[in-house]
Structures are given as structure tokens and as C-alpha cells.
C-alpha positions as CSV (number, residue, x, y, z in Angstrom):
1,M,-28.1,21.6,51.4
2,I,-30.1,18.6,50.5
3,S,-28.0,16.1,48.6
4,I,-28.7,13.2,46.3
5,R,-27.4,11.0,49.1
6,H,-30.1,12.3,51.4
7,L,-32.8,11.5,48.8
8,R,-31.5,8.0,48.2
9,Y,-31.4,7.2,51.9
10,F,-34.8,8.5,52.5
11,A,-36.2,6.8,49.4
12,A,-34.9,3.5,50.8
13,L,-36.5,4.1,54.1
14,A,-39.8,5.0,52.5
15,Q,-39.6,1.8,50.5
16,H,-38.7,-0.6,53.3
17,R,-40.4,1.3,56.2
18,H,-37.7,-0.1,58.5
19,F,-34.3,1.4,59.4
20,G,-32.5,-1.8,59.5
21,R,-33.7,-3.1,56.1
22,A,-33.2,0.3,54.5
23,A,-29.6,0.5,55.9
24,D,-28.9,-2.9,54.4
25,A,-30.3,-1.8,51.0
26,C,-28.0,1.3,51.1
27,A,-25.0,-0.8,52.4
28,I,-24.5,1.5,55.4
29,S,-25.0,1.0,59.1
30,Q,-28.3,1.7,60.8
31,P,-26.9,4.5,63.0
32,A,-25.4,6.2,59.9
33,L,-28.8,6.0,58.1
34,S,-30.6,7.4,61.1
35,L,-28.2,10.3,61.3
36,Q,-28.7,11.1,57.6
37,I,-32.5,11.0,58.0
38,K,-32.3,13.3,61.0
39,D,-30.0,15.6,59.1
40,L,-32.5,15.8,56.3
41,E,-35.3,16.6,58.7
42,D,-33.2,19.4,60.2
43,L,-32.6,20.8,56.8
44,L,-36.3,20.8,56.1
45,D,-37.1,21.9,59.6
46,A,-40.0,19.4,59.7
47,P,-40.4,15.7,60.6
48,L,-40.6,13.2,57.8
49,V,-40.9,10.0,60.0
50,E,-42.9,9.0,63.0
51,R,-40.8,6.6,65.1
52,D,-41.8,4.0,67.6
53,H,-40.2,0.8,68.8
54,R,-41.9,-1.5,66.3
55,Q,-42.2,0.4,63.1
56,I,-41.9,3.7,61.3
57,R,-44.6,5.7,59.5
58,L,-44.1,8.6,57.2
59,T,-45.7,11.9,58.0
60,S,-47.9,13.6,55.4
61,L,-44.9,15.6,54.4
62,G,-42.8,12.4,54.4
63,E,-45.2,10.8,52.0
64,A,-45.2,13.8,49.6
65,F,-41.4,14.1,49.9
66,A,-40.9,10.4,49.1
67,S,-42.9,10.7,45.9
68,R,-40.9,13.7,44.8
69,A,-37.6,12.1,45.8
70,H,-38.5,9.1,43.7
71,D,-39.1,11.3,40.7
72,I,-35.8,13.2,41.2
73,L,-33.8,10.1,41.7
74,R,-35.3,8.5,38.6
75,A,-34.4,11.6,36.5
76,V,-30.9,11.6,37.9
77,D,-30.5,7.9,37.0
78,E,-31.8,8.6,33.5
79,L,-29.2,11.3,33.1
80,A,-26.5,8.7,33.8
81,D,-28.2,6.3,31.4
82,L,-28.2,9.0,28.8
83,A,-24.4,9.2,29.0
84,R,-24.2,5.4,28.9
85,A,-26.4,5.3,25.8
86,S,-23.9,7.6,24.0
87,S,-21.1,5.0,24.4
88,Q,-20.4,2.4,21.8
89,S,-21.2,-0.5,24.1
90,L,-23.3,-1.1,27.3
91,A,-21.4,-0.4,30.5
92,G,-22.2,0.1,34.2
93,D,-25.0,-1.4,36.3
94,L,-27.8,-3.2,34.5
95,R,-30.6,-4.1,36.9
96,I,-32.6,-7.0,35.3
97,G,-35.6,-8.7,36.8
98,M,-37.2,-12.0,36.0
99,I,-40.4,-13.8,37.2
100,P,-39.9,-17.0,39.2
101,T,-41.3,-19.3,36.4
102,V,-38.5,-18.1,34.1
103,A,-35.5,-17.2,36.2
104,P,-34.3,-20.6,37.4
105,Y,-34.2,-21.9,33.8
106,L,-32.9,-18.9,31.8
107,L,-31.2,-16.5,34.2
108,P,-27.9,-18.3,34.6
109,A,-27.4,-18.7,30.9
110,V,-28.5,-15.1,30.2
111,I,-26.1,-13.7,32.7
112,R,-23.2,-15.8,31.3
113,R,-23.9,-14.7,27.7
114,L,-24.5,-11.0,28.6
115,G,-21.2,-11.1,30.5
116,E,-19.4,-12.3,27.4
117,L,-21.1,-9.8,25.1
118,F,-20.9,-6.8,27.4
119,P,-17.9,-7.3,29.8
120,A,-18.2,-3.7,31.1
121,V,-21.7,-4.3,32.4
122,D,-22.2,-5.1,36.1
123,L,-25.3,-7.3,36.1
124,R,-27.7,-6.9,39.0
125,P,-30.3,-9.7,38.6
126,R,-33.5,-9.9,40.7
127,E,-36.2,-12.6,40.9
128,A,-39.7,-11.5,41.9
129,V,-43.4,-11.9,40.9
130,T,-44.7,-9.7,38.1
131,Q,-46.4,-7.1,40.4
132,K,-43.2,-6.4,42.3
133,L,-41.1,-6.2,39.1
134,I,-43.5,-3.7,37.5
135,E,-43.5,-1.6,40.7
136,D,-39.7,-1.6,40.8
137,L,-39.5,-0.7,37.1
138,T,-41.9,2.2,37.4
139,N,-40.1,3.5,40.5
140,G,-36.7,3.3,38.8
141,R,-35.3,0.4,40.9
142,L,-35.0,-1.9,37.8
143,D,-33.9,-1.2,34.2
144,V,-35.6,-4.1,32.5
145,A,-37.8,-7.1,33.4
146,I,-38.6,-10.4,31.8
147,V,-42.3,-11.1,32.4
148,A,-45.4,-12.6,30.8
149,L,-47.1,-10.2,28.5
150,P,-49.1,-8.1,28.3
151,V,-48.6,-6.0,31.4
152,L,-50.6,-3.0,30.1
153,E,-48.7,-0.3,31.9
154,P,-48.8,2.9,29.9
155,V,-45.3,4.1,31.1
156,L,-43.7,0.8,30.0
157,Q,-42.5,-0.5,26.6
158,E,-43.2,-4.1,25.8
159,L,-41.1,-6.3,23.5
160,P,-42.4,-9.9,22.9
161,L,-39.5,-12.4,22.9
162,F,-41.0,-15.9,22.6
163,E,-44.2,-18.0,22.9
164,E,-44.2,-20.9,25.3
165,E,-46.7,-23.8,25.8
166,F,-47.9,-25.1,29.1
167,V,-47.3,-28.8,29.7
168,L,-49.3,-31.2,31.9
169,V,-47.5,-33.1,34.6
170,R,-49.3,-36.1,36.0
171,P,-48.5,-39.3,37.9
172,S,-46.5,-41.8,35.9
173,A,-49.4,-44.3,36.3
174,D,-51.5,-42.1,33.9
175,R,-48.9,-42.4,31.1
176,M,-51.0,-44.3,28.7
177,K,-54.1,-42.2,29.2
178,P,-55.0,-39.5,26.6
179,P,-54.3,-35.9,27.8
180,P,-57.4,-34.4,29.5
181,C,-59.4,-31.6,27.9
182,P,-60.0,-28.4,29.9
183,D,-63.3,-29.6,31.2
184,T,-61.8,-32.8,32.5
185,L,-58.8,-31.0,34.0
186,R,-61.1,-28.8,35.9
187,E,-62.5,-31.8,37.7
188,M,-59.1,-33.1,38.7
189,R,-57.0,-32.1,41.8
190,L,-55.0,-29.2,40.3
191,L,-51.8,-28.1,41.9
192,L,-51.0,-24.4,41.3
193,L,-48.5,-21.8,42.4
194,E,-49.6,-19.5,45.2
195,E,-51.5,-16.3,44.5
196,G,-49.4,-13.5,43.1
197,H,-47.8,-15.6,40.4
198,C,-49.1,-14.7,36.9
199,F,-48.6,-18.3,35.8
200,R,-51.3,-19.4,38.3
201,D,-53.8,-17.0,36.7
202,Q,-52.9,-18.2,33.2
203,A,-53.4,-21.8,34.2
204,L,-56.8,-21.0,35.8
205,A,-57.8,-19.1,32.7
206,F,-57.1,-22.2,30.5
207,C,-59.3,-24.3,32.8
208,N,-62.0,-21.6,32.8
209,M,-61.7,-21.4,36.6
210,A,-62.2,-18.3,38.7
211,P,-59.0,-16.8,40.1
212,G,-60.1,-17.2,43.6
213,A,-59.9,-20.6,45.4
214,P,-61.1,-23.4,43.1
215,K,-62.5,-26.5,44.6
216,D,-60.0,-29.2,45.5
217,L,-57.0,-27.0,44.6
218,M,-53.7,-27.3,46.4
219,E,-50.9,-24.7,46.2
220,G,-47.1,-24.7,46.2
221,S,-44.4,-22.0,46.4
222,S,-42.5,-23.2,43.3
223,L,-42.8,-25.3,40.2
224,S,-40.3,-27.8,41.8
225,T,-42.6,-28.3,44.7
226,L,-45.6,-28.8,42.5
227,V,-43.9,-31.5,40.4
228,R,-42.8,-33.3,43.5
229,M,-46.3,-33.2,44.8
230,V,-47.5,-34.8,41.6
231,G,-44.8,-37.5,42.0
232,A,-46.3,-38.2,45.4
233,G,-49.7,-38.8,43.8
234,I,-51.4,-35.8,45.2
235,G,-52.7,-34.4,41.9
236,V,-51.7,-32.9,38.5
237,T,-50.1,-29.6,37.5
238,L,-49.3,-27.3,34.6
239,I,-45.8,-26.0,34.1
240,P,-44.1,-24.0,31.3
241,E,-42.3,-26.0,28.6
242,M,-38.8,-24.7,29.6
243,A,-39.3,-26.2,33.1
244,V,-40.1,-29.7,32.0
245,A,-36.6,-31.2,31.6
246,P,-35.0,-29.7,34.8
247,E,-38.0,-30.3,37.0
248,T,-39.1,-33.8,35.9
249,A,-35.7,-35.4,35.4
250,S,-35.5,-36.9,38.9
251,V,-39.2,-37.3,39.7
252,D,-41.4,-40.2,38.6
253,V,-44.0,-38.3,36.7
254,N,-45.3,-38.1,33.1
255,A,-45.1,-34.8,31.2
256,V,-47.5,-34.6,28.2
257,R,-48.6,-32.0,25.8
258,L,-52.3,-31.1,26.0
259,A,-54.7,-31.3,23.1
260,L,-55.1,-28.4,20.7
261,P,-55.5,-25.5,21.2
262,R,-52.8,-25.8,23.8
263,P,-52.4,-23.1,26.5
264,S,-49.4,-20.9,26.1
265,R,-48.0,-17.6,27.3
266,T,-45.9,-14.8,25.7
267,I,-42.7,-14.0,27.5
268,G,-41.3,-10.6,26.8
269,M,-39.1,-7.7,28.1
270,V,-40.4,-4.5,29.5
271,W,-38.8,-1.2,30.4
272,R,-39.7,2.5,31.0
273,K,-40.4,4.4,27.8
274,T,-38.3,7.2,29.1
275,N,-35.2,5.1,29.6
276,P,-32.4,6.5,27.3
277,L,-31.0,2.9,27.0
278,A,-34.1,1.7,25.3
279,G,-32.3,1.4,22.0
280,R,-29.9,-1.1,23.6
281,F,-32.5,-3.3,25.2
282,A,-33.4,-5.1,22.0
283,Q,-29.9,-6.7,22.1
284,I,-30.6,-8.0,25.6
285,G,-33.9,-9.3,24.5
286,E,-32.3,-11.2,21.6
287,V,-29.9,-12.9,24.1
288,V,-32.9,-14.0,26.3
289,A,-34.7,-15.3,23.2
290,Q,-31.7,-17.2,21.9
291,E,-31.0,-18.8,25.3
292,H,-34.6,-20.0,25.4
293,R,-34.1,-21.6,21.9
294,N,-30.9,-23.2,23.2
295,L,-32.7,-24.6,26.2
296,L,-35.5,-26.1,24.2
297,A,-33.1,-27.6,21.7
298,S,-31.4,-29.5,24.5
299,R,-34.6,-30.9,26.0
300,P,-35.5,-34.6,25.7
301,S,-37.3,-35.4,22.5
302,D,-39.9,-37.7,24.0
303,L,-42.2,-34.9,25.2
């Protein structure tokens, strides 16, 4: 008989397309995973996987089976969530995702506060770009995610938490100059995050630049890298307000607000509309919003 365990192991293999990585994700050995997949194929009397030395591919049946397995596993997880929702307080695993331009600054404080408020919750944080978080949410691998809104996914509920301005970081030698307007900024050497980060697209939109490869643009993998590149005199960058204090404290740069109307983003929480725990997620959202307020209240006042 096909078991939930069979489905979870095969779903992991379908996600990772690699026996070793799938085994790690399931916290079992690779031979044990291979045996479970072989047992599943024997039960179905049909192959699900094409194997060679370098990679695996799903058969046509494997692709269809993976899709149905995801739906079944999500329904099973939501049954467990339904039981959790009936309790007086949150308990059990809570898989929460955050985008990289929020996680380094808010996630530690959020985890600490949620642990105080909900001691029976086992927090499972994950940092990833928006596209990956949305994919994991819709596939049932995450419960909630903190992202820039809107995401415009019909299966997801959105809850705005706070607005946040973008701040210009420039070489300290430019300290006495007025902040550039978008037209002027477009002519400067702009340092941005790599493609895939929503913050990159938001910064380009403010400068009225196409999302492709703008002229004289340089890229970095993190906000910390971008600020240090500015400190080295390579160019200027935009960062979210919550990142200003931690990222510029040890770098000789000047952080300055832009002229009105200033660029900003809306940070919010998203979750599947079918999740029975939806009624509890507003509490988590308030924790995130409060920790953001606490962070800004502790920032230097000279910005």
C-alpha cells in the first residue's frame, strides 16, 4: 500500500531532482531513499524515474504523480493545521520565509519574540528570494512568508505590515551635495542586487530604468557587498531604511534620504488562503511589524 512516507520521499526527489539532496531534505540516507522510491515504483508497477550517472528525470507518469502527491501532502498538512488551529495557542512547526533584504535585520528579533510568545512553536526559518518563497508557499513547503507586496497570486492572502523608504548610500566625499533626483541618479554608476531580487526591480523602477542590464550598472549578491563597494568609491546604491544602521556603521559612506516623493516599498506577510491557521497569522504579522518599529526607533537620528 502506498503510504504518506512514500509520497513525501518522492515529492522531495521531484523537487530536488537528485537522490543525495532529496535524502538530505528527508533526513535519511541515500540508499534508504532509493529503496523507498523503488518500492513505490513496484507498488505502481511502473517507473517514475529515469536514472543515469549524472542526473535523474521524471517519467511522464512521474511528473503527473508528483503533481498529485504535492496536492495530497498539502491536504494532509492542512488537516494537521486544522487541529493546531483548534488549540488555544500556536504549537508545532511554523515554517516562515523572509526575503534577503529583510531577514538579516528582522529575523533574529522576530524569532526571539515569537519564541517568547509561543513557546510550543518550533520555528523553521528560511531565507530566499521572493519567487522561491512564493513557489514554496503554493507547494505547501512554507506556512507564511515575509515579502514585498503585492505578489498578486490568487491562491495567497496578503497582509500589509509596514511601509519602508529607500535610502541612498554614496561616498562620504559627497556628503555636502544635495540628494540626486531620479534623472540624475540614472546617470550615476548604480550598484544593485543581482537579478532575482525584488528590491533590484523596485530600485530600477524608481530610476525609470528597464529591468534588463542598465548602462554602467554593477551588481552585488547582498546589501552588505553593495555598501562596501560604495565605500570603495565604485558608485552609489539604494538600500532599505532598516538596513542603513547595520550596513553603514563600519563603512565610510554617507546615507541620505532622497527628495520627495521618496521611493518606498510595502512589506507584508502572505500565506495560502486555504491554510486553517490563517486566523493566527495576524498575531505573527504584528510581531514582525513591532520588531520593525523597534529597529527604526534604535537607529541613529542623523539620517
